[in-house]
Backbone bond lengths (Angstrom), bond angles and torsions (degrees), N, CA, C in turn:
res aa  C-N    CA-C-N  psi(-1)  N-CA   C-N-CA  omega(-1)  CA-C   N-CA-C  phi
1 X - - - 1.339 - - 1.594 111.49 -
2 X 1.242 120.45 131.14 1.488 125.28 -177.31 1.586 105.15 -64.99
3 X 1.419 114.70 135.75 1.358 124.62 173.93 1.525 108.61 -78.22
4 X 1.257 119.32 80.58 1.591 118.47 176.20 1.557 108.27 -81.52
5 X 1.315 108.42 123.39 1.523 109.59 -178.93 1.621 113.05 -68.02
6 X 1.268 107.26 168.51 1.484 113.98 -176.34 1.599 109.60 -127.29
7 X 1.331 114.12 131.03 1.443 120.49 -177.45 1.452 108.47 -122.88
8 X 1.373 117.05 162.70 1.514 118.89 177.12 1.640 98.97 -116.24
9 X 1.346 110.87 143.70 1.486 118.87 171.62 1.476 106.19 -87.85
10 X 1.405 108.45 121.64 1.465 117.02 -172.33 1.516 117.67 -66.19
11 X 1.345 117.81 -12.69 1.396 121.27 169.58 1.475 114.17 -57.88
12 X 1.341 117.03 -34.05 1.509 116.45 166.67 1.381 115.89 -49.53
13 X 1.288 118.83 -36.52 1.565 123.61 -166.11 1.612 101.30 -111.12
14 X 1.259 121.29 34.63 1.478 120.97 -174.04 1.522 111.97 -64.76
15 X 1.403 114.65 -46.04 1.492 114.65 179.33 1.599 109.63 -66.27
16 X 1.318 118.39 -41.99 1.385 116.52 177.78 1.580 117.62 -59.03
17 X 1.386 107.72 -44.06 1.517 117.35 174.84 1.600 116.02 -55.30
18 X 1.475 108.26 -39.94 1.377 112.39 178.92 1.543 114.67 -65.18
19 X 1.301 114.42 -26.16 1.521 118.48 -177.61 1.576 105.86 -87.87
20 X 1.336 121.81 -41.50 1.375 125.95 -175.67 1.451 113.04 -156.76
21 X 1.424 113.11 87.92 1.465 117.72 -177.66 1.485 117.03 -58.77
22 X 1.383 113.65 -45.50 1.472 118.14 -177.44 1.630 115.44 -70.71
23 X 1.356 109.18 -28.05 1.490 115.82 177.61 1.459 108.71 -74.73
24 X 1.410 119.43 -34.82 1.390 119.03 -175.46 1.572 106.28 -74.45
25 X 1.234 120.11 -40.17 1.544 116.14 174.32 1.419 111.19 -58.32
26 X 1.323 119.83 -42.70 1.517 121.92 175.90 1.453 115.56 -54.85
27 X 1.305 115.52 -43.84 1.442 119.82 177.18 1.561 111.63 -65.30
28 X 1.298 116.63 -40.70 1.407 119.72 173.77 1.494 113.67 -53.16
29 X 1.366 114.51 -47.31 1.462 120.46 -178.17 1.634 110.42 -65.32
30 X 1.288 113.82 -40.09 1.405 116.46 177.26 1.428 116.57 -64.88
31 X 1.257 122.34 -28.42 1.573 130.03 176.69 1.523 105.64 -70.68
32 X 1.382 125.79 -24.75 1.289 121.55 178.42 1.520 119.83 111.96
33 X 1.355 109.93 6.93 1.536 121.94 171.89 1.432 109.92 -63.27
34 X 1.345 118.76 143.44 1.496 127.36 171.52 1.471 111.71 -80.53
35 X 1.383 118.76 -28.71 1.486 116.81 -173.07 1.523 105.02 -167.42
36 X 1.355 109.15 -173.19 1.585 119.10 178.85 1.489 106.47 -138.18
37 X 1.364 109.74 149.64 1.493 114.37 166.82 1.594 104.11 -110.23
38 X 1.299 107.56 135.87 1.604 113.72 -168.25 1.419 104.95 -95.37
39 X 1.316 107.57 155.43 1.628 123.30 178.15 1.485 97.25 -139.07
40 X 1.384 121.05 63.06 1.482 125.66 -172.30 1.440 113.53 93.45
41 X 1.169 121.07 159.92 1.532 126.82 -168.25 1.541 114.00 -118.59
42 X 1.316 114.22 28.80 1.521 120.97 169.84 1.548 111.36 57.01
43 X 1.345 116.70 38.75 1.342 120.39 178.44 1.535 120.35 71.34
44 X 1.354 115.99 6.79 1.342 131.86 -173.03 1.619 107.81 -92.56
45 X 1.220 118.69 162.44 1.483 118.79 164.23 1.506 110.60 -88.19
46 X 1.170 113.62 156.77 1.562 120.20 171.62 1.393 116.04 -42.05
47 X 1.473 114.29 -46.09 1.501 115.13 -174.24 1.539 104.73 -76.97
48 X 1.287 128.53 -30.17 1.381 127.81 175.59 1.491 110.48 -61.49
49 X 1.352 117.18 -46.60 1.479 121.47 176.89 1.450 111.83 -65.15
50 X 1.270 124.68 -39.59 1.424 124.98 176.44 1.499 110.75 -62.60
51 X 1.290 123.97 -37.54 1.411 124.46 174.31 1.508 111.45 -58.45
52 X 1.400 116.50 -48.55 1.483 118.49 176.05 1.471 110.97 -60.31
53 X 1.192 125.06 -39.06 1.462 126.67 -174.64 1.498 108.61 -64.65
54 X 1.383 116.29 -47.04 1.418 128.07 -178.66 1.599 107.86 -58.02
55 X 1.415 110.47 -43.76 1.518 113.44 -174.66 1.453 110.16 -65.46
56 X 1.422 114.94 -36.48 1.407 125.75 -174.99 1.515 117.65 -86.87
57 X 1.253 114.10 -2.06 1.558 118.49 -171.86 1.460 120.91 63.31
58 X 1.442 118.40 23.93 1.411 120.79 179.77 1.503 111.06 -105.34
59 X 1.257 116.95 163.00 1.585 124.20 -174.10 1.458 103.19 -111.86
60 X 1.315 123.09 154.04 1.397 131.45 163.73 1.547 108.44 -85.64
61 X 1.337 113.98 105.95 1.553 115.24 179.73 1.518 110.08 -73.26
62 X 1.302 114.47 -47.93 1.565 119.93 177.40 1.405 108.78 -171.48
63 X 1.297 114.21 -178.55 1.490 121.92 176.30 1.496 114.90 -134.33
64 X 1.290 112.79 129.03 1.525 111.20 174.23 1.615 106.60 -83.77
65 X 1.272 109.15 136.12 1.555 115.65 -173.11 1.524 105.14 -132.37
66 X 1.342 116.39 126.55 1.487 115.07 175.14 1.357 117.57 -53.31
67 X 1.424 118.14 148.43 1.457 122.30 -176.45 1.631 110.31 -59.59
68 X 1.250 119.71 -38.16 1.517 124.50 174.15 1.587 110.66 -47.75
69 X 1.473 110.61 -46.38 1.423 117.50 -174.91 1.537 110.83 -69.89
70 X 1.188 118.32 -34.69 1.497 121.87 176.86 1.612 108.54 -67.17
71 X 1.299 115.92 -36.29 1.380 116.78 -178.07 1.561 111.30 -74.19
72 X 1.415 118.82 -39.42 1.376 117.00 -170.21 1.603 117.44 -111.84
73 X 1.374 109.88 -7.76 1.520 110.94 -176.91 1.417 108.28 -141.82
74 X 1.303 120.41 41.99 1.514 122.13 -174.01 1.563 114.06 -67.87
75 X 1.388 113.49 -28.16 1.546 112.45 -176.23 1.585 102.24 -69.91
76 X 1.326 120.06 -40.82 1.470 118.61 -178.29 1.434 111.07 -63.95
77 X 1.364 112.47 -40.35 1.603 115.05 -178.35 1.491 114.91 -58.17
78 X 1.517 108.90 -35.33 1.394 115.22 -174.37 1.571 104.48 -77.06
79 X 1.158 118.76 -37.00 1.575 122.36 -179.31 1.379 109.66 -64.96
80 X 1.335 118.21 -39.14 1.517 121.32 179.30 1.641 110.11 -65.96
81 X 1.204 114.78 -38.79 1.609 121.11 175.42 1.465 111.68 -57.70
82 X 1.304 109.28 -42.89 1.603 119.11 -175.38 1.472 103.91 -63.55
83 X 1.378 111.99 -49.55 1.502 114.37 -175.56 1.533 113.86 -65.27
84 X 1.334 118.40 -38.24 1.470 126.77 179.14 1.537 111.07 -69.49
85 X 1.383 115.44 -19.77 1.579 116.36 -170.03 1.438 115.54 83.55
86 X 1.472 112.96 6.43 1.479 111.32 178.49 1.431 116.98 -89.71
87 X 1.339 110.82 146.65 1.497 115.09 -178.42 1.500 119.30 -99.21
88 X 1.404 106.62 -4.87 1.492 110.98 -174.18 1.537 108.71 -130.86
89 X 1.378 116.19 145.80 1.446 127.70 174.12 1.471 105.11 -127.98
90 X 1.384 116.65 134.98 1.473 121.28 -174.79 1.356 112.81 -125.81
91 X 1.414 116.02 131.88 1.564 121.22 167.53 1.432 106.35 -79.54
92 X 1.362 114.52 114.05 1.407 120.13 -168.50 1.520 121.06 -89.49
93 X 1.352 116.90 -20.27 1.579 115.39 -164.31 1.591 105.98 -168.79
94 X 1.273 119.74 144.01 1.351 127.21 167.03 1.348 111.48 -114.48
95 X 1.387 121.44 129.12 1.401 132.49 178.27 1.680 110.05 -60.16
96 X 1.170 119.16 150.34 1.388 118.91 175.05 1.534 119.86 -51.58
97 X 1.344 114.09 -29.75 1.535 117.14 175.87 1.452 109.14 -89.90
98 X 1.376 124.07 17.97 1.380 121.57 177.83 1.580 110.71 -124.55
99 X 1.268 116.28 34.48 1.519 124.74 -170.66 1.535 116.56 -128.74
100 X 1.353 111.55 17.75 1.502 111.98 173.17 1.686 106.07 -77.97
101 X 1.187 110.60 177.12 1.501 118.06 179.63 1.456 107.70 -71.37
102 X 1.366 116.69 -37.54 1.452 119.29 174.99 1.511 116.22 -59.02
103 X 1.485 109.70 -43.67 1.460 120.88 169.37 1.456 114.79 -48.43
104 X 1.375 113.79 -53.85 1.428 119.15 -170.66 1.609 107.33 -66.19
105 X 1.245 118.37 -35.94 1.441 117.97 174.95 1.493 116.24 -69.58
106 X 1.273 117.96 -29.53 1.428 121.22 170.11 1.530 110.87 -70.54
107 X 1.425 116.31 -42.57 1.370 118.38 173.09 1.512 121.93 -57.95
108 X 1.320 114.34 -38.85 1.416 123.22 173.82 1.537 112.29 -58.23
109 X 1.330 114.84 -45.41 1.374 117.26 -178.76 1.527 112.91 -65.81
110 X 1.369 115.79 -43.45 1.408 124.34 175.87 1.546 113.57 -58.87
111 X 1.305 111.64 -44.26 1.435 112.21 -179.27 1.636 110.76 -69.90
112 X 1.241 117.44 -39.42 1.385 114.84 172.04 1.524 115.39 -60.56
113 X 1.324 123.38 -40.64 1.442 121.39 177.41 1.462 111.56 -71.25
114 X 1.289 116.52 -44.96 1.466 116.59 -176.94 1.593 110.67 -65.10
115 X 1.403 110.38 -38.25 1.538 112.77 -179.87 1.500 111.30 -74.57
116 X 1.276 121.33 -21.86 1.462 114.28 164.12 1.436 118.42 -68.21
117 X 1.291 114.30 -41.65 1.560 118.46 176.79 1.573 110.84 -61.12
118 X 1.332 114.10 -42.86 1.446 114.64 176.56 1.501 116.89 -63.76
119 X 1.460 113.14 -40.41 1.464 109.17 177.57 1.480 116.44 -70.39
120 X 1.292 113.95 -21.16 1.542 116.14 176.58 1.622 107.85 -69.70
121 X 1.254 114.67 -20.56 1.617 120.48 -177.22 1.532 108.38 -109.02
122 X 1.382 115.61 19.12 1.500 117.54 170.93 1.591 106.50 76.48
123 X 1.184 127.50 14.05 1.405 126.12 176.77 1.484 114.52 -116.23
124 X 1.245 117.94 144.00 1.485 121.31 -173.80 1.596 113.52 -113.01
125 X 1.291 113.63 124.12 1.432 123.72 -179.00 1.517 111.52 -90.76
126 X 1.428 107.88 122.81 1.464 117.72 178.63 1.503 114.72 -119.43
127 X 1.342 113.29 153.78 1.538 114.66 174.49 1.415 109.95 -113.67
128 X 1.434 118.87 137.54 1.445 125.33 -178.63 1.505 105.92 -105.61
129 X 1.299 112.92 133.31 1.504 118.32 -176.61 1.641 109.07 -96.90
130 X 1.373 109.12 160.32 1.434 115.59 162.56 1.554 103.38 -126.03
131 X 1.331 116.86 -150.86 1.424 114.26 -176.64 1.495 113.81 -90.09
132 X 1.401 116.29 -20.75 1.423 118.69 -170.80 1.520 113.65 -67.64
133 X 1.307 113.77 -20.93 1.510 117.34 -177.65 1.529 107.36 -79.24
134 X 1.164 119.68 -2.65 1.569 121.52 173.18 1.448 111.38 -88.94
135 X 1.399 120.05 5.35 1.488 119.96 169.07 1.467 109.88 -73.66
136 X 1.352 117.75 154.42 1.447 117.59 -177.66 1.477 110.97 -90.30
137 X 1.357 111.18 155.74 1.471 122.78 -179.66 1.610 106.70 -96.90
138 X 1.170 112.82 179.86 1.548 113.97 -179.96 1.460 112.24 -71.23
139 X 1.324 116.57 -18.68 1.527 116.00 179.97 1.550 110.33 -91.33
140 X 1.327 113.95 4.02 1.513 115.83 179.19 1.524 115.35 92.39
141 X 1.330 116.28 -11.18 1.548 113.41 177.85 1.560 100.90 -87.90
142 X 1.363 105.81 163.87 1.531 120.26 170.13 1.480 100.50 -75.00
143 X 1.422 115.66 161.04 1.407 122.05 172.75 1.456 114.69 -65.44
144 X 1.456 110.92 -33.46 1.509 112.80 179.99 1.561 108.78 -66.58
145 X 1.279 113.31 -40.76 1.498 112.73 -179.79 1.521 109.73 -57.73
146 X 1.276 116.67 -47.38 1.431 123.65 -177.59 1.479 113.03 -53.78
147 X 1.419 114.30 -42.70 1.412 125.72 -177.71 1.566 106.93 -57.59
148 X 1.348 116.00 -55.64 1.513 120.98 -174.15 1.618 112.15 -76.97
149 X 1.450 114.35 -33.81 1.378 112.62 -179.21 1.362 114.41 -73.31
150 X 1.301 122.18 -28.33 1.462 124.45 -169.89 1.597 111.60 -105.86
151 X 1.307 114.70 6.00 1.504 118.57 168.16 1.437 110.71 -111.58
152 X 1.398 119.69 150.93 1.290 126.55 179.54 1.618 113.25 -62.71
153 X 1.264 116.98 122.84 1.474 116.49 -177.37 1.449 117.09 -67.45
154 X 1.518 115.17 -5.03 1.356 114.37 171.36 1.491 113.26 -93.07
155 X 1.384 118.55 -8.10 1.451 117.99 179.29 1.573 112.36 -113.99
156 X 1.203 115.03 -16.36 1.510 113.99 176.79 1.529 111.72 -139.27
157 X 1.345 108.95 126.12 1.444 124.83 -177.82 1.407 110.37 -109.50
158 X 1.402 120.70 175.45 1.318 124.79 -173.17 1.632 112.15 -117.30
159 X 1.299 115.23 144.95 1.431 117.84 168.73 1.565 100.90 -125.25
160 X 1.393 110.60 90.32 1.499 115.35 176.95 1.445 111.52 -77.24
161 X 1.439 110.93 137.35 1.412 120.95 179.40 1.528 107.71 -104.24
162 X 1.226 118.82 117.12 1.544 124.23 -169.61 1.483 110.29 -72.90
163 X 1.346 115.35 -26.87 1.506 117.56 175.48 1.525 112.07 -65.45
164 X 1.252 119.17 -50.11 1.411 124.70 -170.57 1.509 107.34 -74.58
165 X 1.376 117.62 -43.22 1.500 113.05 171.50 1.579 115.70 -56.60
166 X 1.372 113.51 -43.47 1.484 110.90 177.96 1.555 113.80 -64.86
167 X 1.278 119.28 -35.62 1.479 128.76 175.28 1.392 109.11 -54.27
168 X 1.449 117.05 -43.95 1.420 120.83 -176.44 1.518 110.67 -79.17
169 X 1.226 120.09 1.34 1.491 119.26 178.25 1.447 113.67 96.14
170 X 1.370 121.66 6.75 1.457 127.80 178.50 1.400 113.58 -98.18
171 X 1.381 113.96 157.38 1.416 120.02 167.99 1.520 113.88 -94.54
172 X 1.350 120.68 123.20 1.408 116.18 -169.69 1.575 112.45 -67.93
173 X 1.261 115.29 -25.21 1.474 120.80 -177.13 1.520 107.78 -64.10
174 X 1.403 120.09 -33.84 1.491 128.71 -179.13 1.636 106.65 -63.60
175 X 1.454 116.57 -42.11 1.385 115.61 176.50 1.516 115.75 -75.02
176 X 1.231 113.39 -27.21 1.565 114.48 176.84 1.570 108.18 -69.06
177 X 1.263 119.65 -39.62 1.427 124.97 -178.20 1.634 107.39 -73.15
178 X 1.365 114.93 -41.87 1.398 115.06 -178.96 1.497 118.74 -63.03
179 X 1.287 112.51 -30.21 1.484 122.47 178.04 1.625 109.32 -116.67
180 X 1.320 111.63 40.93 1.419 117.19 -174.30 1.619 111.56 -57.47
181 X 1.365 114.54 133.35 1.369 119.47 -170.48 1.376 118.67 79.25
182 X 1.266 124.54 -0.45 1.482 128.08 -178.91 1.521 111.41 -114.24
183 X 1.435 113.28 14.56 1.479 118.21 -174.58 1.451 113.66 -120.14
184 X 1.315 120.38 65.82 1.475 119.73 -174.90 1.497 116.72 -69.16
185 X 1.428 111.46 -21.22 1.502 114.23 177.05 1.492 105.24 -123.78
186 X 1.340 114.00 148.02 1.460 122.62 175.30 1.437 108.85 -132.08
187 X 1.312 124.60 135.04 1.362 124.30 171.00 1.596 109.40 -94.70
188 X 1.357 112.37 119.70 1.508 117.41 178.86 1.510 106.78 -93.60
189 X 1.394 115.33 124.78 1.329 124.58 174.90 1.424 112.94 -144.89
190 X 1.258 121.80 155.60 1.502 122.62 178.10 1.587 106.18 -123.78
191 X 1.316 117.90 165.02 1.408 130.44 -166.76 1.544 111.01 -137.40
192 X 1.327 115.74 128.33 1.578 113.59 175.28 1.358 111.91 -61.48
193 X 1.283 119.59 157.80 1.520 127.02 -170.11 1.480 104.76 -94.80
194 X 1.314 122.65 -3.12 1.531 122.85 179.20 1.494 111.56 -83.79
195 X 1.253 116.02 -174.69 1.609 122.58 -176.32 1.537 104.85 -64.31
196 X 1.284 120.26 -39.44 1.457 118.64 -173.93 1.527 117.26 -64.21
197 X 1.392 113.23 -26.95 1.511 112.55 -179.32 1.444 117.39 53.33
198 X 1.293 115.19 44.05 1.372 126.90 -176.18 1.623 114.17 -72.59
199 X 1.176 118.73 150.66 1.559 123.43 175.59 1.655 107.95 -55.39
200 X 1.261 113.58 126.78 1.526 111.72 178.63 1.556 108.83 -130.38
201 X 1.400 109.57 156.32 1.466 111.22 168.92 1.520 119.42 -62.71
202 X 1.251 112.87 150.95 1.578 117.41 -169.65 1.484 105.74 -60.54
203 X 1.431 112.05 137.35 1.548 114.98 174.52 1.529 109.77 90.80
204 X 1.386 122.94 -7.38 1.435 124.85 -178.45 1.520 115.10 -107.98
205 X 1.335 112.24 -4.96 1.453 113.24 -177.12 1.408 114.81 -123.40
206 X 1.341 124.45 -150.12 1.423 130.46 -175.79 1.424 119.02 -104.21
207 X 1.407 124.78 -4.76 1.462 126.96 -178.15 1.527 105.12 -66.44
208 X 1.244 116.86 133.01 1.485 123.71 175.54 1.607 110.97 -77.77
209 X 1.343 106.25 83.89 1.536 116.10 -171.18 1.587 106.71 -83.22
210 X 1.332 115.37 -26.46 1.528 114.69 178.42 1.480 117.51 -64.32
211 X 1.375 115.56 -35.13 1.407 113.30 179.14 1.517 108.96 -79.22
212 X 1.263 120.02 -30.80 1.485 117.33 174.70 1.477 111.25 -65.20
213 X 1.235 115.38 -46.71 1.503 116.73 177.05 1.434 116.56 -56.91
214 X 1.348 116.70 -38.66 1.418 129.11 179.22 1.552 112.72 -61.26
215 X 1.472 112.09 -30.98 1.378 117.74 -172.25 1.533 109.82 -92.44
216 X 1.361 121.37 -2.33 1.338 123.16 -172.11 1.529 119.15 -56.58
217 X 1.347 117.12 -41.60 1.530 126.41 -174.81 1.622 99.60 -72.09
218 X 1.211 122.31 -53.94 1.517 121.96 -167.68 1.575 105.87 -67.95
219 X 1.273 118.09 -28.95 1.487 122.91 178.34 1.501 117.66 -89.35
220 X 1.329 109.06 7.11 1.590 120.47 175.47 1.567 109.80 50.03
221 X 1.413 114.04 40.62 1.488 119.23 169.38 1.496 106.98 -63.90
222 X 1.362 118.91 139.53 1.377 123.78 -177.82 1.606 112.14 -113.92
223 X 1.431 115.16 -23.36 1.385 120.73 167.85 1.450 111.68 -141.81
224 X 1.300 115.59 134.47 1.514 119.78 156.42 1.411 113.71 -87.14
225 X 1.385 121.03 132.12 1.424 122.26 -172.30 1.489 104.13 -126.88
226 X 1.421 114.98 120.90 1.424 124.09 174.05 1.409 110.01 -79.96
227 X 1.255 122.72 137.41 1.426 126.58 171.93 1.587 111.51 -153.20
228 X 1.384 121.69 132.99 1.199 123.41 161.91 1.531 117.05 -129.79
229 X 1.248 109.80 120.86 1.546 118.70 -163.04 1.398 109.35 -60.29
230 X 1.504 117.39 -45.70 1.355 126.19 175.91 1.451 111.27 -138.33
231 X 1.307 111.95 152.44 1.556 119.61 -174.03 1.457 109.77 -134.11
232 X 1.357 117.11 148.40 1.520 121.19 169.90 1.503 112.13 -104.09
233 X 1.253 116.99 0.61 1.475 126.60 161.93 1.422 109.53 -100.22
234 X 1.428 117.47 -173.50 1.341 115.79 173.16 1.497 105.85 -83.94
235 X 1.395 118.56 147.64 1.489 122.64 -172.18 1.497 107.38 -56.22
236 X 1.379 124.27 -39.15 1.408 121.62 -177.32 1.619 110.77 -66.81
237 X 1.358 116.58 -36.73 1.331 117.95 174.67 1.516 113.73 -64.94
238 X 1.416 119.33 -33.96 1.408 118.58 -175.28 1.521 107.78 -77.02
239 X 1.313 123.53 -37.12 1.416 126.02 177.65 1.490 111.72 -72.58
240 X 1.244 117.83 -22.50 1.501 119.39 172.53 1.598 109.98 -74.83
241 X 1.349 117.78 -43.08 1.488 118.26 173.97 1.452 112.85 -58.21
242 X 1.371 114.80 -37.14 1.430 121.05 -174.55 1.589 111.63 -67.69
243 X 1.434 108.74 -44.52 1.535 115.40 -176.96 1.481 107.79 -69.82
244 X 1.313 116.72 -35.01 1.490 121.08 -177.41 1.523 107.14 -67.98
245 X 1.208 121.79 -31.51 1.575 127.53 176.32 1.416 107.34 -68.13
246 X 1.416 117.33 -48.39 1.407 117.13 179.54 1.610 116.16 -65.16
247 X 1.253 113.47 -25.53 1.482 121.77 176.68 1.491 107.23 -63.74
248 X 1.315 118.45 -28.56 1.444 118.40 178.56 1.505 117.23 -81.20
249 X 1.352 112.70 -13.61 1.558 124.70 -179.41 1.423 116.08 -112.69
250 X 1.269 119.05 -20.93 1.495 125.34 -179.16 1.512 110.77 -122.12
251 X 1.371 110.92 100.52 1.578 115.33 -176.81 1.575 115.47 -50.65
252 X 1.349 118.87 -41.38 1.448 122.99 -174.16 1.476 113.41 -58.09
253 X 1.271 117.32 -24.40 1.505 120.72 -175.91 1.595 110.21 -71.54
254 X 1.373 109.20 -24.24 1.529 112.33 -177.07 1.541 109.53 -105.11
255 X 1.328 114.88 -3.12 1.532 120.41 -172.95 1.400 112.06 83.34
256 X 1.276 125.44 9.26 1.479 123.55 -176.76 1.535 106.99 -91.28
């Protein structure tokens, strides 16, 4: 079984990072994570963050970068990834006023163009979904299908989020298979089995994580990324429960 490394999305630890960015990274390393996916750099330069990562033995899996940054500051975004040692940059979210069919057409064009620029620089652009992209367009396709069907597979890859796919009534494994080889990043999340469908620590909810993890190698997944948008425990406790669950599933995390 391929040893696919595991990162944590730092948005999960946003409050902790605001208080002590370096200390938060240190705790992530101590819990056994291989790397981190950034959502901002704690007010530090990319070079300063790289120094911290190297000191702690962590890797930069990828960076979530707002759409406006991809539009207006792509050269710096790419340079930062090179400094961090990250191969992936991710478009993470569309605001509610960016979700019309016209908006999606403009997004597809932008992703194609930015993705080609990134690829030429050795960086891969990915798109991260929520549940709203599973709404249907006038041609009957979901917005998520349109995004991946209408962009060049060489320029735009997927970061599928298994929680949001499940919440939208989809099976994450179906999306991994449909876009096989185009899913280098996967957000691992769980969901409570009650009506609230709240974010849950891995292994404590109803998302079929086993079949997703089993498909990692054939789908050419390069990073599993743990994220919990909101927690009812402390975020550190939540990510510890999640990594401990993954240690029972992924032998490389325990050195076995």
